[in-house]
N, C-alpha and C positions, 0 to 999 in steps of 0.2 A: 433495587439499587436507588441510591439517593439522587437527588437532583444535582449533586456536584459532578456527576457524570457528564451532564450537559456542558458545564464549565471546562471540565478536562477536554471533551471532545472539541469544543469550539477553539480552545487554546491550541490543541495539537493540529487541527485543520489549518489555522492561521500560520503556525510555525512551519508546517510542512509546505504550504504555499510560499512562504517566504524563502525557505531553503530551496525550493524547486526552481524558483525563477531568479535566484540571486546570481548576479553576473559572475563569470569565471573567465579566465584566459581561454582563448579559443583551443589551444592544444590540450587543455585539461577538461574541456566540456564532456568529452566522452567518458569521463570517469565519474561524473555526477550521478549519484544514486537517485532512484525515482522515489523521492520522499513522500509524495502524495499517495502513490500506490502502496508503499510500505505502512504508511499510516492507516490507510483503508483496510489493509489486510490485518493489521494488528487489532483493530476494533472488532472486525469480523470474527477473527479467531478467538479473542478474549471475551468478547461480549456477544455471542451468537444469538442470544434470545432477543436482542435489541436491534442488531445491526445485520444485515444480510445483502441480498442482491439489489433491493431498492436503494439502500444507502450506497452501495458500490456504483450504481448507475448515476446517482447524484453527483458522487466524487468525480467520476469520469466526465460528466457534463461540465463540472467546475473546471477541471483540467482542460478540457476542450476550449472553454471560454477564456480562461486566463493566458492560455498558450497561443491562442489565435490560430489553432489548427481547425480543420474541417469539422464542423459540429457533428458529432456522433461517432467519429473514429475511436476516441479514447472511451467515450461512453460505452461502447459496444465491447472494446477490449477489456475494460475494468469489469464490466458485468460478467463476461465469459470467464475471466480469471478468477474472480471472486466465487463463481459457482463451485469450482473445485474444493476450496476450504469449506464452503458452506455444506456441500455433499459429505465431506470427510470429517466433519466437526467431532464426531464421536471418537475417531481415532486421534485427532490432533491433540485432544485433552490429555492423552497418555504419552504423548511424545516428549523426549527430553529437549532441552535447549539445542543440542547438536542436531537431533532429528528435525526439528522445527526449522532450524537454519537451512538444512538441506532441502527440506520441503519449500522453503521460501526461494531458494536458489532456482529450483525447477520451476516455481509458479512465475517468477520474474522472467526467466528465460522464455517461457511460454507466452507472457505478455509481450515481451519485445519482438519475438518472432511474428506472433499474430498481428500486433499493430504495425509492424513493418510491412507485412503482407497487405494490410489494408491500405497503408500509404502508397504502396506501389500501383494501386488502381487509379490514384490521383496523380501518377508521375511525379511524386515527391521523392527526391534522392534518399537512398537508404545507406547508412553506414553499417556494414555487417559486423565490423570490430566493435562498434558501440554496443551492439546487443550483448555481446559477452562481457564487456568492461563494466557496463551498467549493471549487469546482473551480479558480477563479482563484488563491486563496490556495495551494492545493495545488500547483499548477504553479510558483508562485514559490519554494516550498520544495524542489522536486524537485532543481534543480541542486546543492544542498548534499548531498542524499543520493546523488546520481549520482557526485559527486566523491569523497565518503567511501568509497563501495563500490569504486570503481575504485582508490582507494589502500589499502584493506584488502586487495583481492585482489592488488594489485601487491606488496605487503609479504609476503603469504602466499606468493606464487610465489617471490619472492626468498629468503625464509627456507626454503622447502621445498627449492629448488635448492642450497642451502648444505649441507643435511644429506646 
């Protein structure tokens, strides 16, 4: 892979962070997709040789730091959540876009339930409806990320083969 991957990675993390913490009306906040987790999963699924559990733990720590939540909750949640695609990467490469979208729905649901479980230990209120709404809106965003990642990697492979 070319060094341009680092530029794409940095840009995608910055964009995901901006979208993650962009203000929304209080009534619509339950519909906001988990941009940072989707971005993390996309890099793990599409570039598994360079990104894995350590990358996911780092992204979870970033999520903890910029969200102001208890340090470690999202780090643990991101790490456990990303372990699933890391373990199943051989199968995921053969999945169609629809199958990957269903997989992402299950992963986001797992993440939301697990992180809510961890938040409950700190007596942080949990909105159970938000678990499902975030998962649904995240899965609607996934095809865009999926297509963009495949295009980036295809362009990188074409650019790299010309060198």
